[in-house]
N, C-alpha and C positions, 0 to 999 in steps of 0.2 A: 527478606521478602516474605510476604504473606503465605499462608498455607493454601489459599485459593489459587488455582492456576490462572495465569493471565490470558485473557482472550485476545488473540491476534487475528485481525482481519487482513488478509492479503488480497489486494484488488488488482486484477489483470485489466489494464486500462485500454487496450486496443481491441477494436472489433473489426479491423480491416481484414478482408479476405487475404489469405496467404501470410498472415502475421506470424511473428516469431515469439510474441509475448507469452503464449501458453507454455512454450518450452522453458523459457526463463522463469516464469511464474511457478510452474510445477516443480522445477528444480529448487527454487528458493523455498517453497512450501515444505519440501522434504528436509531442507536444512533447518527450518524453523521447528518442525516436529521433532527432529533429532536433538535440537538444542536442549529440550527438556523443560524450559521455563514457560512454555506456551501451549495453549489449546488453540489449534489453527482452524480458521474458517477461510477457505479459498473461494473468493468471489470473482468469477470470470464474467465480465460485463457482456460477453457474447451470449451468455445464458440467461441474463437478467432481462426481462421484458419491460424496460422502462418506456413510457410513452414518449413520442417524439417531441412533445411540447410540455411545458410546465403547466399543469392544470391547477385551478383554484382548489379543487377537492382531489386529494391524492388517490390514485388508483390502488387496488389491492397489491399490485406488484411494487409500487413505490412504498407502500406501508411495510411490506415484507422486507424490502431492501433497507429501509430506515431501521427496522427492528434489528437487523444484522449489524448495522453500524452502531446502534445504541448498545448492543451487547458487547462490543469490542472495548478492550482497555487500551489497545494500540492498533496502529495501522501500518502496513507497508504497501506503497503504491508501486506497481510494476508498470513502467511506461516506456514507450519508444519515444524517439524524437522525430517529429514530423515538422518540417519547415521551421526549424529552430525553436520548437515548442512541443507541447504535448497534444494528444488527440482530442478532438471535440467530444468524442464519446465519453472520455474521462471527465471533462469539465461538466458535461451534462449530468453525469452520475454524481459528481461532487456536489453540484447545486441542488440535488434532490434532498439533501440533508442540511441541517444547520446546527442545532444543539447537539446532535449526535456526534459531531466532531470535537466539540469544545473540551478543553482541558485534558486532551489526550495527545500522546506523542505520535508522530508520523515519521516513518523512515522511507527510503526510496531505493528502488532497484531500477536502473535504466539501461537501455541498449540502443544502439543505432549508430551507423556511420563512423566517421573518424574521431568523434569526440565522445561516443558512447552514451549519448543522451543527457549529458550534464546540463545543457541549456534548458531542457524540459524540466529538470529538477529545479533549476533556479527560478523558473516561472511559477512552478507549483509552490515554492516556499512562500511567495507573496499571497497566493490564494489561501493557503492554510493559516497564514498569520491573520488574515481577515476573519477566518472562522474560529479564531481563538485556540487553535491547535498549536502544539509545540513541535516543530520539525527538528530532528536531531541532525547533528553535523555529519556523522558517518553515513556513507551510502555505498552502494555497489554500482559500477557501470561496466558494461561490456561493449568494447569497441569492436565493430564488425562481428557482432555476436554469432552470426551463422557459422563463422569460421572457428569459433571458440567452443562449440558444442559438438559432440559426436552424434551418431544416429540414434543412440539410446536416450538422448536428452540430457546428458551430463557433460560438464566442462572437460575438455581434452586434458587440461592441466588443472586438476581439482584443488591443488594446494592453495593457490592464490585466491580464487573466489571463495573457497571454503573457509579460509582464515578470515577474509574480509567479512563474510557473512556472519561468522561467529562473533567478531568484534562488534558489528552493527547490532546483532541480536542481544548481546550482553548489555550494551548501552541502552537499547530500546527497552529491555526488561527493567533496567534501573529506573528509567523515566516512567514507564508504565506503572510500576509498583508505587513510586513516589506520588504520581498524580492520582492514582486510584485511592491511595490513603488520604490524600488531600480532599478529593471529591467526597469520600466517605465521611470525613470529619467536618467538612464545611462545604455546602453546595456552591458550585461556581455561579457567579453573578452573570446572568444571561441578558443583559440589556443591549 
């Protein structure tokens, strides 16, 4: 790997009142920071003031959001599963960018219900393929997540999720390093 730290943007995709995504996202951000291979930018969509519609001329908030995406070498999307898919707030945020996602790896952390959000991940894989991003195979999912975390925001059984997070982060770092080297040596074709 390069001497430059890899920039990892972790995006908390739910803006729903009473959401659990901030608990899951902040735990995962701690795992990523402890991993040692990344500089972490935690982007909570509840704090980003994106306009409700796509404007022809981006607002300063959209420009700032795109700049954070552009600075990233890799992404992790933290998503719940709502009605067998991911939230509209996340799709709206994803659609604010285009070239910022290209030729970069994307990992997923999901939560929700009896399947832990895996259907949301599968829908997101199609979206990111269209954006020329490379989704990695490994992911984390939390079935009935509220029962898996304690009051301090940590998993009750830290070994399983911690081990899975490390594996995903190791593979994400490999892809991020390889794709950054490729982008540095030859610009990605954006047609």
